[in-house]
PDB file of N, CA, C, O and CB in Angstrom:
ATOM      1  N   UNK A   1      -9.039 -11.365   7.960  1.00  0.00           N
ATOM      2  CA  UNK A   1      -8.811 -10.548   6.787  1.00  0.00           C
ATOM      3  C   UNK A   1      -8.699  -9.084   7.208  1.00  0.00           C
ATOM      4  O   UNK A   1      -9.519  -8.577   7.973  1.00  0.00           O
ATOM      5  CB  UNK A   1      -9.942 -10.744   5.753  1.00  0.00           C
ATOM      6  N   UNK A   2      -7.688  -8.431   6.702  1.00  0.00           N
ATOM      7  CA  UNK A   2      -7.402  -7.033   7.005  1.00  0.00           C
ATOM      8  C   UNK A   2      -8.254  -6.109   6.143  1.00  0.00           C
ATOM      9  O   UNK A   2      -8.702  -6.492   5.062  1.00  0.00           O
ATOM     10  CB  UNK A   2      -5.912  -6.731   6.794  1.00  0.00           C
ATOM     11  N   UNK A   3      -8.473  -4.902   6.625  1.00  0.00           N
ATOM     12  CA  UNK A   3      -9.224  -3.940   5.812  1.00  0.00           C
ATOM     13  C   UNK A   3      -8.403  -3.499   4.600  1.00  0.00           C
ATOM     14  O   UNK A   3      -8.944  -2.894   3.675  1.00  0.00           O
ATOM     15  CB  UNK A   3      -9.624  -2.712   6.658  1.00  0.00           C
ATOM     16  N   UNK A   4      -7.106  -3.797   4.598  1.00  0.00           N
ATOM     17  CA  UNK A   4      -6.256  -3.448   3.465  1.00  0.00           C
ATOM     18  C   UNK A   4      -5.878  -4.653   2.598  1.00  0.00           C
ATOM     19  O   UNK A   4      -4.999  -4.534   1.744  1.00  0.00           O
ATOM     20  CB  UNK A   4      -5.006  -2.776   3.963  1.00  0.00           C
ATOM     21  N   UNK A   5      -6.508  -5.790   2.793  1.00  0.00           N
ATOM     22  CA  UNK A   5      -6.183  -6.988   2.006  1.00  0.00           C
ATOM     23  C   UNK A   5      -6.317  -6.740   0.510  1.00  0.00           C
ATOM     24  O   UNK A   5      -5.476  -7.203  -0.261  1.00  0.00           O
ATOM     25  CB  UNK A   5      -7.084  -8.147   2.413  1.00  0.00           C
ATOM     26  N   UNK A   6      -7.345  -6.025   0.082  1.00  0.00           N
ATOM     27  CA  UNK A   6      -7.519  -5.734  -1.352  1.00  0.00           C
ATOM     28  C   UNK A   6      -6.325  -4.950  -1.891  1.00  0.00           C
ATOM     29  O   UNK A   6      -5.897  -5.177  -3.023  1.00  0.00           O
ATOM     30  CB  UNK A   6      -8.826  -4.941  -1.593  1.00  0.00           C
ATOM     31  N   UNK A   7      -5.790  -4.040  -1.099  1.00  0.00           N
ATOM     32  CA  UNK A   7      -4.618  -3.266  -1.514  1.00  0.00           C
ATOM     33  C   UNK A   7      -3.388  -4.154  -1.582  1.00  0.00           C
ATOM     34  O   UNK A   7      -2.623  -4.072  -2.543  1.00  0.00           O
ATOM     35  CB  UNK A   7      -4.372  -2.096  -0.551  1.00  0.00           C
ATOM     36  N   UNK A   8      -3.183  -4.995  -0.586  1.00  0.00           N
ATOM     37  CA  UNK A   8      -2.013  -5.883  -0.589  1.00  0.00           C
ATOM     38  C   UNK A   8      -2.049  -6.793  -1.811  1.00  0.00           C
ATOM     39  O   UNK A   8      -1.019  -7.008  -2.451  1.00  0.00           O
ATOM     40  CB  UNK A   8      -1.961  -6.729   0.709  1.00  0.00           C
ATOM     41  N   UNK A   9      -3.216  -7.325  -2.141  1.00  0.00           N
ATOM     42  CA  UNK A   9      -3.341  -8.198  -3.316  1.00  0.00           C
ATOM     43  C   UNK A   9      -3.077  -7.421  -4.603  1.00  0.00           C
ATOM     44  O   UNK A   9      -2.464  -7.947  -5.532  1.00  0.00           O
ATOM     45  CB  UNK A   9      -4.741  -8.840  -3.365  1.00  0.00           C
ATOM     46  N   UNK A  10      -3.534  -6.184  -4.661  1.00  0.00           N
ATOM     47  CA  UNK A  10      -3.283  -5.331  -5.820  1.00  0.00           C
ATOM     48  C   UNK A  10      -1.778  -5.090  -5.982  1.00  0.00           C
ATOM     49  O   UNK A  10      -1.239  -5.200  -7.084  1.00  0.00           O
ATOM     50  CB  UNK A  10      -4.037  -3.983  -5.678  1.00  0.00           C
ATOM     51  N   UNK A  11      -1.118  -4.766  -4.888  1.00  0.00           N
ATOM     52  CA  UNK A  11       0.328  -4.513  -4.907  1.00  0.00           C
ATOM     53  C   UNK A  11       1.076  -5.766  -5.366  1.00  0.00           C
ATOM     54  O   UNK A  11       1.981  -5.679  -6.196  1.00  0.00           O
ATOM     55  CB  UNK A  11       0.827  -4.070  -3.504  1.00  0.00           C
ATOM     56  N   UNK A  12       0.705  -6.910  -4.837  1.00  0.00           N
ATOM     57  CA  UNK A  12       1.359  -8.172  -5.190  1.00  0.00           C
ATOM     58  C   UNK A  12       1.243  -8.469  -6.683  1.00  0.00           C
ATOM     59  O   UNK A  12       2.192  -8.963  -7.291  1.00  0.00           O
ATOM     60  CB  UNK A  12       0.758  -9.320  -4.386  1.00  0.00           C
ATOM     61  N   UNK A  13       0.105  -8.175  -7.267  1.00  0.00           N
ATOM     62  CA  UNK A  13      -0.117  -8.447  -8.692  1.00  0.00           C
ATOM     63  C   UNK A  13       0.624  -7.473  -9.602  1.00  0.00           C
ATOM     64  O   UNK A  13       0.829  -7.758 -10.781  1.00  0.00           O
ATOM     65  CB  UNK A  13      -1.597  -8.395  -9.001  1.00  0.00           C
ATOM     66  N   UNK A  14       1.025  -6.329  -9.062  1.00  0.00           N
ATOM     67  CA  UNK A  14       1.701  -5.301  -9.860  1.00  0.00           C
ATOM     68  C   UNK A  14       3.023  -5.796 -10.416  1.00  0.00           C
ATOM     69  O   UNK A  14       3.338  -5.529 -11.576  1.00  0.00           O
ATOM     70  CB  UNK A  14       1.934  -4.053  -9.024  1.00  0.00           C
ATOM     71  N   UNK A  15       3.796  -6.505  -9.626  1.00  0.00           N
ATOM     72  CA  UNK A  15       5.070  -7.110 -10.011  1.00  0.00           C
ATOM     73  C   UNK A  15       6.179  -6.131 -10.384  1.00  0.00           C
ATOM     74  O   UNK A  15       7.247  -6.569 -10.810  1.00  0.00           O
ATOM     75  CB  UNK A  15       4.842  -8.011 -11.145  1.00  0.00           C
ATOM     76  N   UNK A  16       5.969  -4.835 -10.242  1.00  0.00           N
ATOM     77  CA  UNK A  16       7.036  -3.859 -10.484  1.00  0.00           C
ATOM     78  C   UNK A  16       7.979  -3.840  -9.285  1.00  0.00           C
ATOM     79  O   UNK A  16       7.554  -4.121  -8.164  1.00  0.00           O
ATOM     80  CB  UNK A  16       6.449  -2.436 -10.744  1.00  0.00           C
ATOM     81  N   UNK A  17       9.253  -3.514  -9.504  1.00  0.00           N
ATOM     82  CA  UNK A  17      10.177  -3.442  -8.371  1.00  0.00           C
ATOM     83  C   UNK A  17       9.786  -2.346  -7.377  1.00  0.00           C
ATOM     84  O   UNK A  17       9.985  -2.489  -6.171  1.00  0.00           O
ATOM     85  CB  UNK A  17      11.594  -3.200  -8.871  1.00  0.00           C
ATOM     86  N   UNK A  18       9.230  -1.256  -7.898  1.00  0.00           N
ATOM     87  CA  UNK A  18       8.728  -0.189  -7.038  1.00  0.00           C
ATOM     88  C   UNK A  18       7.717   0.642  -7.826  1.00  0.00           C
ATOM     89  O   UNK A  18       7.794   0.740  -9.051  1.00  0.00           O
ATOM     90  CB  UNK A  18       9.894   0.705  -6.509  1.00  0.00           C
ATOM     91  N   UNK A  19       6.778   1.230  -7.109  1.00  0.00           N
ATOM     92  CA  UNK A  19       5.778   2.087  -7.736  1.00  0.00           C
ATOM     93  C   UNK A  19       5.088   2.918  -6.660  1.00  0.00           C
ATOM     94  O   UNK A  19       5.254   2.680  -5.463  1.00  0.00           O
ATOM     95  CB  UNK A  19       4.742   1.245  -8.534  1.00  0.00           C
ATOM     96  N   UNK A  20       4.313   3.896  -7.116  1.00  0.00           N
ATOM     97  CA  UNK A  20       3.640   4.827  -6.217  1.00  0.00           C
ATOM     98  C   UNK A  20       2.147   4.823  -6.505  1.00  0.00           C
ATOM     99  O   UNK A  20       1.722   4.795  -7.660  1.00  0.00           O
ATOM    100  CB  UNK A  20       4.219   6.252  -6.363  1.00  0.00           C
ATOM    101  N   UNK A  21       1.356   4.852  -5.431  1.00  0.00           N
ATOM    102  CA  UNK A  21      -0.089   5.022  -5.536  1.00  0.00           C
ATOM    103  C   UNK A  21      -0.494   6.255  -4.740  1.00  0.00           C
ATOM    104  O   UNK A  21       0.077   6.533  -3.686  1.00  0.00           O
ATOM    105  CB  UNK A  21      -0.844   3.756  -5.028  1.00  0.00           C
ATOM    106  N   UNK A  22      -1.473   6.989  -5.240  1.00  0.00           N
ATOM    107  CA  UNK A  22      -1.994   8.133  -4.494  1.00  0.00           C
ATOM    108  C   UNK A  22      -2.986   7.644  -3.443  1.00  0.00           C
ATOM    109  O   UNK A  22      -3.495   6.527  -3.532  1.00  0.00           O
ATOM    110  CB  UNK A  22      -2.667   9.159  -5.446  1.00  0.00           C
ATOM    111  N   UNK A  23      -3.253   8.481  -2.457  1.00  0.00           N
ATOM    112  CA  UNK A  23      -4.250   8.146  -1.448  1.00  0.00           C
ATOM    113  C   UNK A  23      -5.598   7.872  -2.121  1.00  0.00           C
ATOM    114  O   UNK A  23      -6.340   6.988  -1.694  1.00  0.00           O
ATOM    115  CB  UNK A  23      -4.380   9.287  -0.407  1.00  0.00           C
ATOM    116  N   UNK A  24      -5.910   8.630  -3.172  1.00  0.00           N
ATOM    117  CA  UNK A  24      -7.180   8.458  -3.885  1.00  0.00           C
ATOM    118  C   UNK A  24      -7.233   7.098  -4.584  1.00  0.00           C
ATOM    119  O   UNK A  24      -8.269   6.433  -4.564  1.00  0.00           O
ATOM    120  CB  UNK A  24      -7.378   9.591  -4.913  1.00  0.00           C
ATOM    121  N   UNK A  25      -6.130   6.685  -5.199  1.00  0.00           N
ATOM    122  CA  UNK A  25      -6.072   5.368  -5.845  1.00  0.00           C
ATOM    123  C   UNK A  25      -6.248   4.261  -4.804  1.00  0.00           C
ATOM    124  O   UNK A  25      -6.936   3.271  -5.053  1.00  0.00           O
ATOM    125  CB  UNK A  25      -4.727   5.187  -6.602  1.00  0.00           C
ATOM    126  N   UNK A  26      -5.625   4.432  -3.643  1.00  0.00           N
ATOM    127  CA  UNK A  26      -5.764   3.439  -2.576  1.00  0.00           C
ATOM    128  C   UNK A  26      -7.215   3.368  -2.116  1.00  0.00           C
ATOM    129  O   UNK A  26      -7.736   2.282  -1.860  1.00  0.00           O
ATOM    130  CB  UNK A  26      -4.835   3.777  -1.385  1.00  0.00           C
ATOM    131  N   UNK A  27      -7.862   4.517  -2.010  1.00  0.00           N
ATOM    132  CA  UNK A  27      -9.286   4.546  -1.629  1.00  0.00           C
ATOM    133  C   UNK A  27     -10.135   3.814  -2.668  1.00  0.00           C
ATOM    134  O   UNK A  27     -11.068   3.095  -2.309  1.00  0.00           O
ATOM    135  CB  UNK A  27      -9.780   6.009  -1.472  1.00  0.00           C
ATOM    136  N   UNK A  28      -9.821   3.992  -3.943  1.00  0.00           N
ATOM    137  CA  UNK A  28     -10.562   3.309  -5.009  1.00  0.00           C
ATOM    138  C   UNK A  28     -10.360   1.798  -4.964  1.00  0.00           C
ATOM    139  O   UNK A  28     -11.282   1.040  -5.262  1.00  0.00           O
ATOM    140  CB  UNK A  28     -10.137   3.844  -6.373  1.00  0.00           C
ATOM    141  N   UNK A  29      -9.164   1.358  -4.595  1.00  0.00           N
ATOM    142  CA  UNK A  29      -8.845  -0.074  -4.524  1.00  0.00           C
ATOM    143  C   UNK A  29      -9.507  -0.728  -3.311  1.00  0.00           C
ATOM    144  O   UNK A  29     -10.076  -1.815  -3.408  1.00  0.00           O
ATOM    145  CB  UNK A  29      -7.321  -0.281  -4.465  1.00  0.00           C
ATOM    146  N   UNK A  30      -9.422  -0.045  -2.164  1.00  0.00           N
ATOM    147  CA  UNK A  30      -9.910  -0.637  -0.905  1.00  0.00           C
ATOM    148  C   UNK A  30     -11.360  -0.310  -0.588  1.00  0.00           C
ATOM    149  O   UNK A  30     -12.022  -1.044   0.146  1.00  0.00           O
ATOM    150  CB  UNK A  30      -9.054  -0.176   0.233  1.00  0.00           C
ATOM    151  N   UNK A  31     -11.855   0.792  -1.143  1.00  0.00           N
ATOM    152  CA  UNK A  31     -13.210   1.234  -0.818  1.00  0.00           C
ATOM    153  C   UNK A  31     -13.268   2.059   0.460  1.00  0.00           C
ATOM    154  O   UNK A  31     -14.349   2.457   0.894  1.00  0.00           O
ATOM    155  CB  UNK A  31     -14.122   0.041  -0.689  1.00  0.00           C
ATOM    156  N   UNK A  32     -12.109   2.317   1.066  1.00  0.00           N
ATOM    157  CA  UNK A  32     -12.038   3.128   2.283  1.00  0.00           C
ATOM    158  C   UNK A  32     -10.887   4.124   2.166  1.00  0.00           C
ATOM    159  O   UNK A  32      -9.889   3.837   1.505  1.00  0.00           O
ATOM    160  CB  UNK A  32     -11.859   2.230   3.541  1.00  0.00           C
ATOM    161  N   UNK A  33     -11.013   5.289   2.798  1.00  0.00           N
ATOM    162  CA  UNK A  33      -9.896   6.228   2.757  1.00  0.00           C
ATOM    163  C   UNK A  33      -8.748   5.748   3.645  1.00  0.00           C
ATOM    164  O   UNK A  33      -8.974   5.106   4.671  1.00  0.00           O
ATOM    165  CB  UNK A  33     -10.357   7.627   3.192  1.00  0.00           C
ATOM    166  N   UNK A  34      -7.541   6.060   3.250  1.00  0.00           N
ATOM    167  CA  UNK A  34      -6.372   5.721   4.060  1.00  0.00           C
ATOM    168  C   UNK A  34      -6.431   6.556   5.342  1.00  0.00           C
ATOM    169  O   UNK A  34      -6.789   7.733   5.301  1.00  0.00           O
ATOM    170  CB  UNK A  34      -5.029   5.978   3.271  1.00  0.00           C
ATOM    171  N   UNK A  35      -6.086   5.958   6.456  1.00  0.00           N
ATOM    172  CA  UNK A  35      -6.103   6.674   7.725  1.00  0.00           C
ATOM    173  C   UNK A  35      -4.864   6.329   8.548  1.00  0.00           C
ATOM    174  O   UNK A  35      -3.988   5.600   8.085  1.00  0.00           O
ATOM    175  CB  UNK A  35      -7.381   6.342   8.513  1.00  0.00           C
ATOM    176  N   UNK A  36      -4.797   6.849   9.750  1.00  0.00           N
ATOM    177  CA  UNK A  36      -3.620   6.662  10.605  1.00  0.00           C
ATOM    178  C   UNK A  36      -3.332   5.182  10.891  1.00  0.00           C
ATOM    179  O   UNK A  36      -2.178   4.804  11.091  1.00  0.00           O
ATOM    180  CB  UNK A  36      -3.814   7.410  11.922  1.00  0.00           C
ATOM    181  N   UNK A  37      -4.359   4.358  10.911  1.00  0.00           N
ATOM    182  CA  UNK A  37      -4.157   2.927  11.191  1.00  0.00           C
ATOM    183  C   UNK A  37      -3.315   2.243  10.116  1.00  0.00           C
ATOM    184  O   UNK A  37      -2.782   1.156  10.343  1.00  0.00           O
ATOM    185  CB  UNK A  37      -5.506   2.221  11.309  1.00  0.00           C
ATOM    186  N   UNK A  38      -3.192   2.873   8.949  1.00  0.00           N
ATOM    187  CA  UNK A  38      -2.384   2.312   7.871  1.00  0.00           C
ATOM    188  C   UNK A  38      -0.955   2.025   8.348  1.00  0.00           C
ATOM    189  O   UNK A  38      -0.319   1.073   7.896  1.00  0.00           O
ATOM    190  CB  UNK A  38      -2.361   3.271   6.667  1.00  0.00           C
ATOM    191  N   UNK A  39      -0.467   2.855   9.259  1.00  0.00           N
ATOM    192  CA  UNK A  39       0.888   2.670   9.786  1.00  0.00           C
ATOM    193  C   UNK A  39       1.053   1.328  10.476  1.00  0.00           C
ATOM    194  O   UNK A  39       2.132   0.738  10.423  1.00  0.00           O
ATOM    195  CB  UNK A  39       1.230   3.784  10.755  1.00  0.00           C
ATOM    196  N   UNK A  40       0.006   0.835  11.121  1.00  0.00           N
ATOM    197  CA  UNK A  40       0.056  -0.479  11.757  1.00  0.00           C
ATOM    198  C   UNK A  40      -0.162  -1.601  10.743  1.00  0.00           C
ATOM    199  O   UNK A  40       0.522  -2.624  10.774  1.00  0.00           O
ATOM    200  CB  UNK A  40      -0.991  -0.568  12.868  1.00  0.00           C
ATOM    201  N   UNK A  41      -1.116  -1.396   9.854  1.00  0.00           N
ATOM    202  CA  UNK A  41      -1.459  -2.430   8.874  1.00  0.00           C
ATOM    203  C   UNK A  41      -0.370  -2.665   7.838  1.00  0.00           C
ATOM    204  O   UNK A  41      -0.278  -3.762   7.287  1.00  0.00           O
ATOM    205  CB  UNK A  41      -2.731  -2.061   8.173  1.00  0.00           C
ATOM    206  N   UNK A  42       0.462  -1.655   7.560  1.00  0.00           N
ATOM    207  CA  UNK A  42       1.469  -1.787   6.492  1.00  0.00           C
ATOM    208  C   UNK A  42       2.435  -2.943   6.736  1.00  0.00           C
ATOM    209  O   UNK A  42       3.060  -3.430   5.795  1.00  0.00           O
ATOM    210  CB  UNK A  42       2.258  -0.492   6.358  1.00  0.00           C
ATOM    211  N   UNK A  43       2.563  -3.382   7.973  1.00  0.00           N
ATOM    212  CA  UNK A  43       3.442  -4.507   8.295  1.00  0.00           C
ATOM    213  C   UNK A  43       2.976  -5.795   7.615  1.00  0.00           C
ATOM    214  O   UNK A  43       3.782  -6.682   7.336  1.00  0.00           O
ATOM    215  CB  UNK A  43       3.506  -4.710   9.812  1.00  0.00           C
ATOM    216  N   UNK A  44       1.681  -5.890   7.352  1.00  0.00           N
ATOM    217  CA  UNK A  44       1.123  -7.087   6.702  1.00  0.00           C
ATOM    218  C   UNK A  44       1.629  -7.254   5.275  1.00  0.00           C
ATOM    219  O   UNK A  44       1.657  -8.367   4.749  1.00  0.00           O
ATOM    220  CB  UNK A  44      -0.399  -7.021   6.697  1.00  0.00           C
ATOM    221  N   UNK A  45       2.024  -6.160   4.654  1.00  0.00           N
ATOM    222  CA  UNK A  45       2.415  -6.180   3.247  1.00  0.00           C
ATOM    223  C   UNK A  45       3.623  -7.068   2.977  1.00  0.00           C
ATOM    224  O   UNK A  45       3.771  -7.582   1.868  1.00  0.00           O
ATOM    225  CB  UNK A  45       2.709  -4.781   2.782  1.00  0.00           C
ATOM    226  N   UNK A  46       4.484  -7.258   3.968  1.00  0.00           N
ATOM    227  CA  UNK A  46       5.673  -8.088   3.756  1.00  0.00           C
ATOM    228  C   UNK A  46       5.309  -9.527   3.409  1.00  0.00           C
ATOM    229  O   UNK A  46       6.084 -10.225   2.754  1.00  0.00           O
ATOM    230  CB  UNK A  46       6.555  -8.067   4.998  1.00  0.00           C
ATOM    231  N   UNK A  47       4.135  -9.971   3.843  1.00  0.00           N
ATOM    232  CA  UNK A  47       3.666 -11.319   3.499  1.00  0.00           C
ATOM    233  C   UNK A  47       3.380 -11.453   1.999  1.00  0.00           C
ATOM    234  O   UNK A  47       3.276 -12.563   1.477  1.00  0.00           O
ATOM    235  CB  UNK A  47       2.403 -11.659   4.301  1.00  0.00           C
ATOM    236  N   UNK A  48       3.255 -10.319   1.320  1.00  0.00           N
ATOM    237  CA  UNK A  48       2.963 -10.302  -0.110  1.00  0.00           C
ATOM    238  C   UNK A  48       4.197  -9.957  -0.947  1.00  0.00           C
ATOM    239  O   UNK A  48       4.097  -9.778  -2.161  1.00  0.00           O
ATOM    240  CB  UNK A  48       1.850  -9.307  -0.399  1.00  0.00           C
ATOM    241  N   UNK A  49       5.369  -9.863  -0.289  1.00  0.00           N
ATOM    242  CA  UNK A  49       6.621  -9.632  -1.001  1.00  0.00           C
ATOM    243  C   UNK A  49       6.981  -8.181  -1.229  1.00  0.00           C
ATOM    244  O   UNK A  49       7.904  -7.884  -1.987  1.00  0.00           O
ATOM    245  CB  UNK A  49       6.566 -10.302  -2.293  1.00  0.00           C
ATOM    246  N   UNK A  50       6.272  -7.276  -0.590  1.00  0.00           N
ATOM    247  CA  UNK A  50       6.529  -5.838  -0.739  1.00  0.00           C
ATOM    248  C   UNK A  50       6.624  -5.176   0.620  1.00  0.00           C
ATOM    249  O   UNK A  50       6.254  -5.750   1.645  1.00  0.00           O
ATOM    250  CB  UNK A  50       5.428  -5.167  -1.579  1.00  0.00           C
ATOM    251  N   UNK A  51       7.133  -3.941   0.601  1.00  0.00           N
ATOM    252  CA  UNK A  51       7.137  -3.118   1.799  1.00  0.00           C
ATOM    253  C   UNK A  51       6.742  -1.695   1.414  1.00  0.00           C
ATOM    254  O   UNK A  51       6.858  -1.303   0.252  1.00  0.00           O
ATOM    255  CB  UNK A  51       8.532  -3.145   2.494  1.00  0.00           C
ATOM    256  N   UNK A  52       6.281  -0.939   2.380  1.00  0.00           N
ATOM    257  CA  UNK A  52       5.990   0.469   2.165  1.00  0.00           C
ATOM    258  C   UNK A  52       7.314   1.208   2.318  1.00  0.00           C
ATOM    259  O   UNK A  52       7.914   1.203   3.393  1.00  0.00           O
ATOM    260  CB  UNK A  52       4.890   1.009   3.171  1.00  0.00           C
ATOM    261  N   UNK A  53       7.765   1.841   1.243  1.00  0.00           N
ATOM    262  CA  UNK A  53       9.046   2.546   1.267  1.00  0.00           C
ATOM    263  C   UNK A  53       8.888   3.952   1.831  1.00  0.00           C
ATOM    264  O   UNK A  53       9.753   4.426   2.568  1.00  0.00           O
ATOM    265  CB  UNK A  53       9.647   2.610  -0.138  1.00  0.00           C
ATOM    266  N   UNK A  54       7.780   4.625   1.487  1.00  0.00           N
ATOM    267  CA  UNK A  54       7.590   6.000   1.940  1.00  0.00           C
ATOM    268  C   UNK A  54       6.115   6.368   1.870  1.00  0.00           C
ATOM    269  O   UNK A  54       5.399   5.988   0.943  1.00  0.00           O
ATOM    270  CB  UNK A  54       8.432   6.979   1.094  1.00  0.00           C
ATOM    271  N   UNK A  55       5.688   7.110   2.863  1.00  0.00           N
ATOM    272  CA  UNK A  55       4.346   7.699   2.870  1.00  0.00           C
ATOM    273  C   UNK A  55       4.543   9.205   2.863  1.00  0.00           C
ATOM    274  O   UNK A  55       5.168   9.752   3.771  1.00  0.00           O
ATOM    275  CB  UNK A  55       3.485   7.223   4.124  1.00  0.00           C
ATOM    276  N   UNK A  56       4.016   9.882   1.847  1.00  0.00           N
ATOM    277  CA  UNK A  56       4.158  11.334   1.752  1.00  0.00           C
ATOM    278  C   UNK A  56       2.812  11.996   1.998  1.00  0.00           C
ATOM    279  O   UNK A  56       1.878  11.856   1.208  1.00  0.00           O
ATOM    280  CB  UNK A  56       4.721  11.747   0.370  1.00  0.00           C
ATOM    281  N   UNK A  57       2.731  12.714   3.098  1.00  0.00           N
ATOM    282  CA  UNK A  57       1.508  13.457   3.389  1.00  0.00           C
ATOM    283  C   UNK A  57       1.404  14.673   2.464  1.00  0.00           C
ATOM    284  O   UNK A  57       0.304  15.095   2.107  1.00  0.00           O
ATOM    285  CB  UNK A  57       1.475  13.898   4.875  1.00  0.00           C
ATOM    286  N   UNK A  58       2.546  15.229   2.083  1.00  0.00           N
ATOM    287  CA  UNK A  58       2.560  16.408   1.222  1.00  0.00           C
ATOM    288  C   UNK A  58       1.952  16.121  -0.146  1.00  0.00           C
ATOM    289  O   UNK A  58       1.097  16.865  -0.626  1.00  0.00           O
ATOM    290  CB  UNK A  58       3.981  16.918   1.057  1.00  0.00           C
ATOM    291  N   UNK A  59       2.406  15.023  -0.774  1.00  0.00           N
ATOM    292  CA  UNK A  59       1.897  14.675  -2.103  1.00  0.00           C
ATOM    293  C   UNK A  59       0.759  13.666  -2.036  1.00  0.00           C
ATOM    294  O   UNK A  59       0.182  13.308  -3.063  1.00  0.00           O
ATOM    295  CB  UNK A  59       3.019  14.121  -2.964  1.00  0.00           C
ATOM    296  N   UNK A  60       0.436  13.210  -0.834  1.00  0.00           N
ATOM    297  CA  UNK A  60      -0.606  12.209  -0.594  1.00  0.00           C
ATOM    298  C   UNK A  60      -0.388  10.962  -1.454  1.00  0.00           C
ATOM    299  O   UNK A  60      -1.256  10.534  -2.215  1.00  0.00           O
ATOM    300  CB  UNK A  60      -1.992  12.806  -0.877  1.00  0.00           C
ATOM    301  N   UNK A  61       0.817  10.401  -1.294  1.00  0.00           N
ATOM    302  CA  UNK A  61       1.189   9.190  -2.028  1.00  0.00           C
ATOM    303  C   UNK A  61       1.842   8.179  -1.093  1.00  0.00           C
ATOM    304  O   UNK A  61       2.343   8.523  -0.023  1.00  0.00           O
ATOM    305  CB  UNK A  61       2.141   9.532  -3.192  1.00  0.00           C
ATOM    306  N   UNK A  62       1.820   6.926  -1.528  1.00  0.00           N
ATOM    307  CA  UNK A  62       2.511   5.848  -0.830  1.00  0.00           C
ATOM    308  C   UNK A  62       3.401   5.152  -1.848  1.00  0.00           C
ATOM    309  O   UNK A  62       2.940   4.750  -2.916  1.00  0.00           O
ATOM    310  CB  UNK A  62       1.499   4.839  -0.162  1.00  0.00           C
ATOM    311  N   UNK A  63       4.677   5.011  -1.511  1.00  0.00           N
ATOM    312  CA  UNK A  63       5.630   4.301  -2.370  1.00  0.00           C
ATOM    313  C   UNK A  63       5.785   2.878  -1.877  1.00  0.00           C
ATOM    314  O   UNK A  63       5.966   2.634  -0.684  1.00  0.00           O
ATOM    315  CB  UNK A  63       7.003   5.018  -2.397  1.00  0.00           C
ATOM    316  N   UNK A  64       5.712   1.944  -2.810  1.00  0.00           N
ATOM    317  CA  UNK A  64       5.849   0.527  -2.506  1.00  0.00           C
ATOM    318  C   UNK A  64       7.122  -0.002  -3.141  1.00  0.00           C
ATOM    319  O   UNK A  64       7.485   0.416  -4.240  1.00  0.00           O
ATOM    320  CB  UNK A  64       4.622  -0.267  -2.999  1.00  0.00           C
ATOM    321  N   UNK A  65       7.801  -0.913  -2.466  1.00  0.00           N
ATOM    322  CA  UNK A  65       9.040  -1.488  -2.977  1.00  0.00           C
ATOM    323  C   UNK A  65       9.039  -2.992  -2.768  1.00  0.00           C
ATOM    324  O   UNK A  65       8.698  -3.486  -1.693  1.00  0.00           O
ATOM    325  CB  UNK A  65      10.261  -0.850  -2.295  1.00  0.00           C
ATOM    326  N   UNK A  66       9.429  -3.716  -3.816  1.00  0.00           N
ATOM    327  CA  UNK A  66       9.515  -5.173  -3.736  1.00  0.00           C
ATOM    328  C   UNK A  66      10.665  -5.565  -2.817  1.00  0.00           C
ATOM    329  O   UNK A  66      11.737  -4.962  -2.858  1.00  0.00           O
ATOM    330  CB  UNK A  66       9.704  -5.797  -5.144  1.00  0.00           C
ATOM    331  N   UNK A  67      10.434  -6.580  -1.988  1.00  0.00           N
ATOM    332  CA  UNK A  67      11.468  -7.084  -1.095  1.00  0.00           C
ATOM    333  C   UNK A  67      12.277  -8.135  -1.838  1.00  0.00           C
ATOM    334  O   UNK A  67      11.718  -9.070  -2.411  1.00  0.00           O
ATOM    335  CB  UNK A  67      10.853  -7.670   0.210  1.00  0.00           C
ATOM    336  N   UNK A  68      13.593  -7.978  -1.825  1.00  0.00           N
ATOM    337  CA  UNK A  68      14.472  -8.934  -2.520  1.00  0.00           C
ATOM    338  C   UNK A  68      14.686 -10.170  -1.706  1.00  0.00           C
ATOM    339  O   UNK A  68      15.397 -11.078  -2.137  1.00  0.00           O
ATOM    340  CB  UNK A  68      15.809  -8.305  -2.843  1.00  0.00           C
TER     341      UNK A  68
END
């Protein structure tokens, strides 16, 4: 089980074609702050039917997009 499994499950249940979560929202979902390792873990998200479209350090957000 990944430290981001709770986030992947949350994203999967969203069912929107695309949406954005803030770093703070991700911390609330996972119980841990987002860190550099997220770049490696984000590959797991494809198993849940989504991908990370964009990570913005400026706005501290992550954009998620459903895989067709």
